[in-house]
CHARMM internal coordinates of N, CA and C (Angstrom, degrees):
IC EDIT
DIST 1 N 1 CA 1.4563
DIST 1 CA 1 C 1.5192
ANGL 1 N 1 CA 1 C 110.09
DIST 1 C 2 N 1.2841
ANGL 1 CA 1 C 2 N 114.98
DIHE 1 N 1 CA 1 C 2 N 138.17
DIST 2 N 2 CA 1.4590
ANGL 1 C 2 N 2 CA 118.08
DIHE 1 CA 1 C 2 N 2 CA 176.83
DIST 2 CA 2 C 1.5264
ANGL 2 N 2 CA 2 C 109.00
DIHE 1 C 2 N 2 CA 2 C -104.26
DIST 2 C 3 N 1.3070
ANGL 2 CA 2 C 3 N 114.29
DIHE 2 N 2 CA 2 C 3 N 148.33
DIST 3 N 3 CA 1.4671
ANGL 2 C 3 N 3 CA 119.99
DIHE 2 CA 2 C 3 N 3 CA 178.90
DIST 3 CA 3 C 1.5214
ANGL 3 N 3 CA 3 C 108.88
DIHE 2 C 3 N 3 CA 3 C -81.97
DIST 3 C 4 N 1.3165
ANGL 3 CA 3 C 4 N 117.02
DIHE 3 N 3 CA 3 C 4 N 140.36
DIST 4 N 4 CA 1.4519
ANGL 3 C 4 N 4 CA 120.43
DIHE 3 CA 3 C 4 N 4 CA -179.45
DIST 4 CA 4 C 1.5136
ANGL 4 N 4 CA 4 C 112.74
DIHE 3 C 4 N 4 CA 4 C -113.19
DIST 4 C 5 N 1.3404
ANGL 4 CA 4 C 5 N 117.48
DIHE 4 N 4 CA 4 C 5 N 4.78
DIST 5 N 5 CA 1.4444
ANGL 4 C 5 N 5 CA 119.95
DIHE 4 CA 4 C 5 N 5 CA 177.56
DIST 5 CA 5 C 1.5193
ANGL 5 N 5 CA 5 C 109.46
DIHE 4 C 5 N 5 CA 5 C -67.42
DIST 5 C 6 N 1.3263
ANGL 5 CA 5 C 6 N 116.50
DIHE 5 N 5 CA 5 C 6 N 143.81
DIST 6 N 6 CA 1.4531
ANGL 5 C 6 N 6 CA 120.85
DIHE 5 CA 5 C 6 N 6 CA -175.29
DIST 6 CA 6 C 1.5226
ANGL 6 N 6 CA 6 C 112.58
DIHE 5 C 6 N 6 CA 6 C -78.12
DIST 6 C 7 N 1.3250
ANGL 6 CA 6 C 7 N 117.89
DIHE 6 N 6 CA 6 C 7 N -42.64
DIST 7 N 7 CA 1.4609
ANGL 6 C 7 N 7 CA 121.77
DIHE 6 CA 6 C 7 N 7 CA -173.96
DIST 7 CA 7 C 1.5255
ANGL 7 N 7 CA 7 C 111.24
DIHE 6 C 7 N 7 CA 7 C -105.66
DIST 7 C 8 N 1.3215
ANGL 7 CA 7 C 8 N 115.58
DIHE 7 N 7 CA 7 C 8 N 135.01
DIST 8 N 8 CA 1.4489
ANGL 7 C 8 N 8 CA 122.57
DIHE 7 CA 7 C 8 N 8 CA 175.42
DIST 8 CA 8 C 1.5153
ANGL 8 N 8 CA 8 C 107.09
DIHE 7 C 8 N 8 CA 8 C -120.59
DIST 8 C 9 N 1.3320
ANGL 8 CA 8 C 9 N 117.32
DIHE 8 N 8 CA 8 C 9 N 122.53
DIST 9 N 9 CA 1.4646
ANGL 8 C 9 N 9 CA 121.63
DIHE 8 CA 8 C 9 N 9 CA 177.85
DIST 9 CA 9 C 1.5218
ANGL 9 N 9 CA 9 C 106.87
DIHE 8 C 9 N 9 CA 9 C -97.06
DIST 9 C 10 N 1.3393
ANGL 9 CA 9 C 10 N 115.77
DIHE 9 N 9 CA 9 C 10 N 122.85
DIST 10 N 10 CA 1.4600
ANGL 9 C 10 N 10 CA 121.47
DIHE 9 CA 9 C 10 N 10 CA -177.99
DIST 10 CA 10 C 1.5226
ANGL 10 N 10 CA 10 C 110.29
DIHE 9 C 10 N 10 CA 10 C -125.17
DIST 10 C 11 N 1.3495
ANGL 10 CA 10 C 11 N 115.11
DIHE 10 N 10 CA 10 C 11 N 155.70
DIST 11 N 11 CA 1.4576
ANGL 10 C 11 N 11 CA 120.10
DIHE 10 CA 10 C 11 N 11 CA 173.71
DIST 11 CA 11 C 1.5230
ANGL 11 N 11 CA 11 C 108.57
DIHE 10 C 11 N 11 CA 11 C -82.27
DIST 11 C 12 N 1.3133
ANGL 11 CA 11 C 12 N 116.45
DIHE 11 N 11 CA 11 C 12 N 172.63
DIST 12 N 12 CA 1.4548
ANGL 11 C 12 N 12 CA 121.21
DIHE 11 CA 11 C 12 N 12 CA 178.31
DIST 12 CA 12 C 1.5167
ANGL 12 N 12 CA 12 C 113.09
DIHE 11 C 12 N 12 CA 12 C -60.87
DIST 12 C 13 N 1.3426
ANGL 12 CA 12 C 13 N 116.84
DIHE 12 N 12 CA 12 C 13 N -24.44
DIST 13 N 13 CA 1.4669
ANGL 12 C 13 N 13 CA 121.43
DIHE 12 CA 12 C 13 N 13 CA 179.59
DIST 13 CA 13 C 1.5225
ANGL 13 N 13 CA 13 C 112.71
DIHE 12 C 13 N 13 CA 13 C -90.07
DIST 13 C 14 N 1.3473
ANGL 13 CA 13 C 14 N 117.16
DIHE 13 N 13 CA 13 C 14 N 0.20
DIST 14 N 14 CA 1.4581
ANGL 13 C 14 N 14 CA 120.43
DIHE 13 CA 13 C 14 N 14 CA 176.95
DIST 14 CA 14 C 1.5151
ANGL 14 N 14 CA 14 C 115.16
DIHE 13 C 14 N 14 CA 14 C 95.24
DIST 14 C 15 N 1.3388
ANGL 14 CA 14 C 15 N 118.65
DIHE 14 N 14 CA 14 C 15 N 2.22
DIST 15 N 15 CA 1.4561
ANGL 14 C 15 N 15 CA 121.42
DIHE 14 CA 14 C 15 N 15 CA 179.15
DIST 15 CA 15 C 1.5289
ANGL 15 N 15 CA 15 C 109.07
DIHE 14 C 15 N 15 CA 15 C -74.69
DIST 15 C 16 N 1.3176
ANGL 15 CA 15 C 16 N 116.94
DIHE 15 N 15 CA 15 C 16 N 132.02
DIST 16 N 16 CA 1.4590
ANGL 15 C 16 N 16 CA 121.34
DIHE 15 CA 15 C 16 N 16 CA -179.63
DIST 16 CA 16 C 1.5244
ANGL 16 N 16 CA 16 C 109.35
DIHE 15 C 16 N 16 CA 16 C -78.66
DIST 16 C 17 N 1.3286
ANGL 16 CA 16 C 17 N 115.58
DIHE 16 N 16 CA 16 C 17 N 125.80
DIST 17 N 17 CA 1.4605
ANGL 16 C 17 N 17 CA 121.09
DIHE 16 CA 16 C 17 N 17 CA 177.22
DIST 17 CA 17 C 1.5210
ANGL 17 N 17 CA 17 C 110.06
DIHE 16 C 17 N 17 CA 17 C -90.15
DIST 17 C 18 N 1.3397
ANGL 17 CA 17 C 18 N 116.65
DIHE 17 N 17 CA 17 C 18 N -48.87
DIST 18 N 18 CA 1.4659
ANGL 17 C 18 N 18 CA 120.07
DIHE 17 CA 17 C 18 N 18 CA -177.82
DIST 18 CA 18 C 1.5188
ANGL 18 N 18 CA 18 C 110.52
DIHE 17 C 18 N 18 CA 18 C -160.83
DIST 18 C 19 N 1.3334
ANGL 18 CA 18 C 19 N 115.75
DIHE 18 N 18 CA 18 C 19 N 150.58
DIST 19 N 19 CA 1.4571
ANGL 18 C 19 N 19 CA 123.88
DIHE 18 CA 18 C 19 N 19 CA 173.03
DIST 19 CA 19 C 1.5210
ANGL 19 N 19 CA 19 C 107.17
DIHE 18 C 19 N 19 CA 19 C -111.70
DIST 19 C 20 N 1.3254
ANGL 19 CA 19 C 20 N 117.76
DIHE 19 N 19 CA 19 C 20 N 131.92
DIST 20 N 20 CA 1.4568
ANGL 19 C 20 N 20 CA 121.04
DIHE 19 CA 19 C 20 N 20 CA -177.65
DIST 20 CA 20 C 1.5179
ANGL 20 N 20 CA 20 C 111.36
DIHE 19 C 20 N 20 CA 20 C -153.27
DIST 20 C 21 N 1.3248
ANGL 20 CA 20 C 21 N 115.77
DIHE 20 N 20 CA 20 C 21 N 163.58
DIST 21 N 21 CA 1.4617
ANGL 20 C 21 N 21 CA 121.99
DIHE 20 CA 20 C 21 N 21 CA 174.26
DIST 21 CA 21 C 1.5203
ANGL 21 N 21 CA 21 C 111.29
DIHE 20 C 21 N 21 CA 21 C -104.88
DIST 21 C 22 N 1.3316
ANGL 21 CA 21 C 22 N 117.77
DIHE 21 N 21 CA 21 C 22 N -8.71
DIST 22 N 22 CA 1.4608
ANGL 21 C 22 N 22 CA 122.88
DIHE 21 CA 21 C 22 N 22 CA -175.04
DIST 22 CA 22 C 1.5292
ANGL 22 N 22 CA 22 C 110.38
DIHE 21 C 22 N 22 CA 22 C -97.45
DIST 22 C 23 N 1.3441
ANGL 22 CA 22 C 23 N 117.47
DIHE 22 N 22 CA 22 C 23 N 115.34
DIST 23 N 23 CA 1.4685
ANGL 22 C 23 N 23 CA 121.28
DIHE 22 CA 22 C 23 N 23 CA -177.72
DIST 23 CA 23 C 1.5288
ANGL 23 N 23 CA 23 C 111.26
DIHE 22 C 23 N 23 CA 23 C -66.85
DIST 23 C 24 N 1.3371
ANGL 23 CA 23 C 24 N 118.00
DIHE 23 N 23 CA 23 C 24 N -34.59
DIST 24 N 24 CA 1.4712
ANGL 23 C 24 N 24 CA 119.85
DIHE 23 CA 23 C 24 N 24 CA 178.90
DIST 24 CA 24 C 1.5189
ANGL 24 N 24 CA 24 C 110.85
DIHE 23 C 24 N 24 CA 24 C -63.41
DIST 24 C 25 N 1.3223
ANGL 24 CA 24 C 25 N 116.68
DIHE 24 N 24 CA 24 C 25 N -42.96
DIST 25 N 25 CA 1.4612
ANGL 24 C 25 N 25 CA 121.27
DIHE 24 CA 24 C 25 N 25 CA 177.32
DIST 25 CA 25 C 1.5285
ANGL 25 N 25 CA 25 C 110.26
DIHE 24 C 25 N 25 CA 25 C -64.39
DIST 25 C 26 N 1.3314
ANGL 25 CA 25 C 26 N 116.56
DIHE 25 N 25 CA 25 C 26 N -41.89
DIST 26 N 26 CA 1.4602
ANGL 25 C 26 N 26 CA 121.12
DIHE 25 CA 25 C 26 N 26 CA 179.87
DIST 26 CA 26 C 1.5283
ANGL 26 N 26 CA 26 C 111.33
DIHE 25 C 26 N 26 CA 26 C -61.75
DIST 26 C 27 N 1.3369
ANGL 26 CA 26 C 27 N 117.31
DIHE 26 N 26 CA 26 C 27 N -43.35
DIST 27 N 27 CA 1.4644
ANGL 26 C 27 N 27 CA 120.74
DIHE 26 CA 26 C 27 N 27 CA 179.15
DIST 27 CA 27 C 1.5270
ANGL 27 N 27 CA 27 C 111.48
DIHE 26 C 27 N 27 CA 27 C -66.47
DIST 27 C 28 N 1.3314
ANGL 27 CA 27 C 28 N 117.72
DIHE 27 N 27 CA 27 C 28 N -36.53
DIST 28 N 28 CA 1.4600
ANGL 27 C 28 N 28 CA 121.70
DIHE 27 CA 27 C 28 N 28 CA 177.45
DIST 28 CA 28 C 1.5268
ANGL 28 N 28 CA 28 C 110.74
DIHE 27 C 28 N 28 CA 28 C -64.00
DIST 28 C 29 N 1.3160
ANGL 28 CA 28 C 29 N 116.66
DIHE 28 N 28 CA 28 C 29 N -45.19
DIST 29 N 29 CA 1.4633
ANGL 28 C 29 N 29 CA 121.17
DIHE 28 CA 28 C 29 N 29 CA 179.49
DIST 29 CA 29 C 1.5204
ANGL 29 N 29 CA 29 C 110.58
DIHE 28 C 29 N 29 CA 29 C -66.00
DIST 29 C 30 N 1.3339
ANGL 29 CA 29 C 30 N 117.08
DIHE 29 N 29 CA 29 C 30 N -39.68
DIST 30 N 30 CA 1.4598
ANGL 29 C 30 N 30 CA 120.79
DIHE 29 CA 29 C 30 N 30 CA 177.70
DIST 30 CA 30 C 1.5245
ANGL 30 N 30 CA 30 C 110.13
DIHE 29 C 30 N 30 CA 30 C -60.43
DIST 30 C 31 N 1.3175
ANGL 30 CA 30 C 31 N 117.59
DIHE 30 N 30 CA 30 C 31 N -42.31
DIST 31 N 31 CA 1.4630
ANGL 30 C 31 N 31 CA 122.18
DIHE 30 CA 30 C 31 N 31 CA 179.79
DIST 31 CA 31 C 1.5310
ANGL 31 N 31 CA 31 C 110.67
DIHE 30 C 31 N 31 CA 31 C -65.10
DIST 31 C 32 N 1.3302
ANGL 31 CA 31 C 32 N 117.52
DIHE 31 N 31 CA 31 C 32 N -39.61
DIST 32 N 32 CA 1.4626
ANGL 31 C 32 N 32 CA 121.78
DIHE 31 CA 31 C 32 N 32 CA 179.50
DIST 32 CA 32 C 1.5311
ANGL 32 N 32 CA 32 C 111.84
DIHE 31 C 32 N 32 CA 32 C -65.77
DIST 32 C 33 N 1.3138
ANGL 32 CA 32 C 33 N 117.25
DIHE 32 N 32 CA 32 C 33 N -30.88
DIST 33 N 33 CA 1.4706
ANGL 32 C 33 N 33 CA 122.12
DIHE 32 CA 32 C 33 N 33 CA -175.63
DIST 33 CA 33 C 1.5226
ANGL 33 N 33 CA 33 C 112.53
DIHE 32 C 33 N 33 CA 33 C -109.68
DIST 33 C 34 N 1.3245
ANGL 33 CA 33 C 34 N 118.09
DIHE 33 N 33 CA 33 C 34 N 21.07
DIST 34 N 34 CA 1.4610
ANGL 33 C 34 N 34 CA 120.21
DIHE 33 CA 33 C 34 N 34 CA -177.16
DIST 34 CA 34 C 1.5258
ANGL 34 N 34 CA 34 C 112.59
DIHE 33 C 34 N 34 CA 34 C -64.23
DIST 34 C 35 N 1.3427
ANGL 34 CA 34 C 35 N 118.18
DIHE 34 N 34 CA 34 C 35 N -25.13
DIST 35 N 35 CA 1.4660
ANGL 34 C 35 N 35 CA 120.67
DIHE 34 CA 34 C 35 N 35 CA 177.53
DIST 35 CA 35 C 1.5344
ANGL 35 N 35 CA 35 C 111.56
DIHE 34 C 35 N 35 CA 35 C -67.45
DIST 35 C 36 N 1.3344
ANGL 35 CA 35 C 36 N 117.12
DIHE 35 N 35 CA 35 C 36 N -17.89
DIST 36 N 36 CA 1.4653
ANGL 35 C 36 N 36 CA 122.24
DIHE 35 CA 35 C 36 N 36 CA 176.83
DIST 36 CA 36 C 1.5241
ANGL 36 N 36 CA 36 C 111.66
DIHE 35 C 36 N 36 CA 36 C -95.45
DIST 36 C 37 N 1.3241
ANGL 36 CA 36 C 37 N 116.84
DIHE 36 N 36 CA 36 C 37 N 1.46
DIST 37 N 37 CA 1.4632
ANGL 36 C 37 N 37 CA 120.60
DIHE 36 CA 36 C 37 N 37 CA -178.53
DIST 37 CA 37 C 1.5122
ANGL 37 N 37 CA 37 C 112.77
DIHE 36 C 37 N 37 CA 37 C 78.46
DIST 37 C 38 N 1.3241
ANGL 37 CA 37 C 38 N 117.50
DIHE 37 N 37 CA 37 C 38 N 31.98
DIST 38 N 38 CA 1.4660
ANGL 37 C 38 N 38 CA 122.15
DIHE 37 CA 37 C 38 N 38 CA -176.37
DIST 38 CA 38 C 1.5296
ANGL 38 N 38 CA 38 C 111.73
DIHE 37 C 38 N 38 CA 38 C -63.05
DIST 38 C 39 N 1.3184
ANGL 38 CA 38 C 39 N 115.05
DIHE 38 N 38 CA 38 C 39 N 143.58
DIST 39 N 39 CA 1.4553
ANGL 38 C 39 N 39 CA 121.84
DIHE 38 CA 38 C 39 N 39 CA 175.17
DIST 39 CA 39 C 1.5192
ANGL 39 N 39 CA 39 C 109.24
DIHE 38 C 39 N 39 CA 39 C -144.68
DIST 39 C 40 N 1.3279
ANGL 39 CA 39 C 40 N 115.79
DIHE 39 N 39 CA 39 C 40 N 165.40
DIST 40 N 40 CA 1.4644
ANGL 39 C 40 N 40 CA 122.07
DIHE 39 CA 39 C 40 N 40 CA -177.02
DIST 40 CA 40 C 1.5205
ANGL 40 N 40 CA 40 C 109.16
DIHE 39 C 40 N 40 CA 40 C -109.34
DIST 40 C 41 N 1.3292
ANGL 40 CA 40 C 41 N 115.39
DIHE 40 N 40 CA 40 C 41 N 130.83
DIST 41 N 41 CA 1.4608
ANGL 40 C 41 N 41 CA 120.62
DIHE 40 CA 40 C 41 N 41 CA 172.26
DIST 41 CA 41 C 1.5201
ANGL 41 N 41 CA 41 C 107.26
DIHE 40 C 41 N 41 CA 41 C -102.71
DIST 41 C 42 N 1.3128
ANGL 41 CA 41 C 42 N 116.65
DIHE 41 N 41 CA 41 C 42 N 127.72
DIST 42 N 42 CA 1.4525
ANGL 41 C 42 N 42 CA 123.25
DIHE 41 CA 41 C 42 N 42 CA -179.60
DIST 42 CA 42 C 1.5265
ANGL 42 N 42 CA 42 C 107.57
DIHE 41 C 42 N 42 CA 42 C -106.85
DIST 42 C 43 N 1.3246
ANGL 42 CA 42 C 43 N 117.33
DIHE 42 N 42 CA 42 C 43 N 122.03
DIST 43 N 43 CA 1.4631
ANGL 42 C 43 N 43 CA 120.10
DIHE 42 CA 42 C 43 N 43 CA -178.38
DIST 43 CA 43 C 1.5255
ANGL 43 N 43 CA 43 C 112.66
DIHE 42 C 43 N 43 CA 43 C -63.45
DIST 43 C 44 N 1.3442
ANGL 43 CA 43 C 44 N 117.64
DIHE 43 N 43 CA 43 C 44 N -31.50
DIST 44 N 44 CA 1.4609
ANGL 43 C 44 N 44 CA 119.98
DIHE 43 CA 43 C 44 N 44 CA -177.19
DIST 44 CA 44 C 1.5196
ANGL 44 N 44 CA 44 C 112.67
DIHE 43 C 44 N 44 CA 44 C -82.16
DIST 44 C 45 N 1.3239
ANGL 44 CA 44 C 45 N 117.89
DIHE 44 N 44 CA 44 C 45 N -30.43
DIST 45 N 45 CA 1.4698
ANGL 44 C 45 N 45 CA 121.21
DIHE 44 CA 44 C 45 N 45 CA 175.73
DIST 45 CA 45 C 1.5254
ANGL 45 N 45 CA 45 C 107.80
DIHE 44 C 45 N 45 CA 45 C -140.47
DIST 45 C 46 N 1.3195
ANGL 45 CA 45 C 46 N 117.97
DIHE 45 N 45 CA 45 C 46 N 87.98
DIST 46 N 46 CA 1.4642
ANGL 45 C 46 N 46 CA 123.54
DIHE 45 CA 45 C 46 N 46 CA -168.73
DIST 46 CA 46 C 1.5218
ANGL 46 N 46 CA 46 C 116.86
DIHE 45 C 46 N 46 CA 46 C -57.83
DIST 46 C 47 N 1.3161
ANGL 46 CA 46 C 47 N 120.57
DIHE 46 N 46 CA 46 C 47 N -29.96
DIST 47 N 47 CA 1.4670
ANGL 46 C 47 N 47 CA 120.67
DIHE 46 CA 46 C 47 N 47 CA -175.35
DIST 47 CA 47 C 1.5250
ANGL 47 N 47 CA 47 C 113.79
DIHE 46 C 47 N 47 CA 47 C -99.39
DIST 47 C 48 N 1.3010
ANGL 47 CA 47 C 48 N 118.20
DIHE 47 N 47 CA 47 C 48 N -2.09
DIST 48 N 48 CA 1.4645
ANGL 47 C 48 N 48 CA 122.14
DIHE 47 CA 47 C 48 N 48 CA -173.07
DIST 48 CA 48 C 1.5234
ANGL 48 N 48 CA 48 C 113.24
DIHE 47 C 48 N 48 CA 48 C -61.85
DIST 48 C 49 N 1.3111
ANGL 48 CA 48 C 49 N 119.95
DIHE 48 N 48 CA 48 C 49 N -46.51
DIST 49 N 49 CA 1.4654
ANGL 48 C 49 N 49 CA 122.87
DIHE 48 CA 48 C 49 N 49 CA -171.82
DIST 49 CA 49 C 1.5259
ANGL 49 N 49 CA 49 C 113.51
DIHE 48 C 49 N 49 CA 49 C -99.61
DIST 49 C 50 N 1.3113
ANGL 49 CA 49 C 50 N 118.92
DIHE 49 N 49 CA 49 C 50 N 0.74
DIST 50 N 50 CA 1.4572
ANGL 49 C 50 N 50 CA 120.08
DIHE 49 CA 49 C 50 N 50 CA -179.44
DIST 50 CA 50 C 1.5188
ANGL 50 N 50 CA 50 C 112.47
DIHE 49 C 50 N 50 CA 50 C -72.82
DIST 50 C 51 N 1.3391
ANGL 50 CA 50 C 51 N 116.36
DIHE 50 N 50 CA 50 C 51 N -28.86
DIST 51 N 51 CA 1.4668
ANGL 50 C 51 N 51 CA 120.11
DIHE 50 CA 50 C 51 N 51 CA 178.88
DIST 51 CA 51 C 1.5229
ANGL 51 N 51 CA 51 C 108.33
DIHE 50 C 51 N 51 CA 51 C -75.63
DIST 51 C 52 N 1.3277
ANGL 51 CA 51 C 52 N 117.80
DIHE 51 N 51 CA 51 C 52 N 142.94
DIST 52 N 52 CA 1.4573
ANGL 51 C 52 N 52 CA 119.63
DIHE 51 CA 51 C 52 N 52 CA 178.52
DIST 52 CA 52 C 1.5215
ANGL 52 N 52 CA 52 C 110.88
DIHE 51 C 52 N 52 CA 52 C -64.51
DIST 52 C 53 N 1.3301
ANGL 52 CA 52 C 53 N 116.49
DIHE 52 N 52 CA 52 C 53 N 146.20
DIST 53 N 53 CA 1.4573
ANGL 52 C 53 N 53 CA 120.87
DIHE 52 CA 52 C 53 N 53 CA -179.62
DIST 53 CA 53 C 1.5202
ANGL 53 N 53 CA 53 C 111.06
DIHE 52 C 53 N 53 CA 53 C -73.38
DIST 53 C 54 N 1.3234
ANGL 53 CA 53 C 54 N 116.36
DIHE 53 N 53 CA 53 C 54 N -30.70
DIST 54 N 54 CA 1.4676
ANGL 53 C 54 N 54 CA 120.80
DIHE 53 CA 53 C 54 N 54 CA -178.10
DIST 54 CA 54 C 1.5168
ANGL 54 N 54 CA 54 C 109.15
DIHE 53 C 54 N 54 CA 54 C -113.98
DIST 54 C 55 N 1.3068
ANGL 54 CA 54 C 55 N 118.00
DIHE 54 N 54 CA 54 C 55 N 134.31
DIST 55 N 55 CA 1.4567
ANGL 54 C 55 N 55 CA 121.45
DIHE 54 CA 54 C 55 N 55 CA -178.48
DIST 55 CA 55 C 1.4919
ANGL 55 N 55 CA 55 C 110.62
DIHE 54 C 55 N 55 CA 55 C -100.85
END
COOR INIT
IC SEED 1 N 1 CA 1 C
IC BUILD
């Protein structure tokens, strides 16, 4: 079975935290796990969310 969720939240080491279709939920989870280096992978635009939002 393949996953069809659009957003994948991963830690800095590549561990998957959650798969979801809701960007608000994904951003909330990313914020909760930011100490682990969490980032969001977007299936439709893979490099969009990897860059930090704040410089």
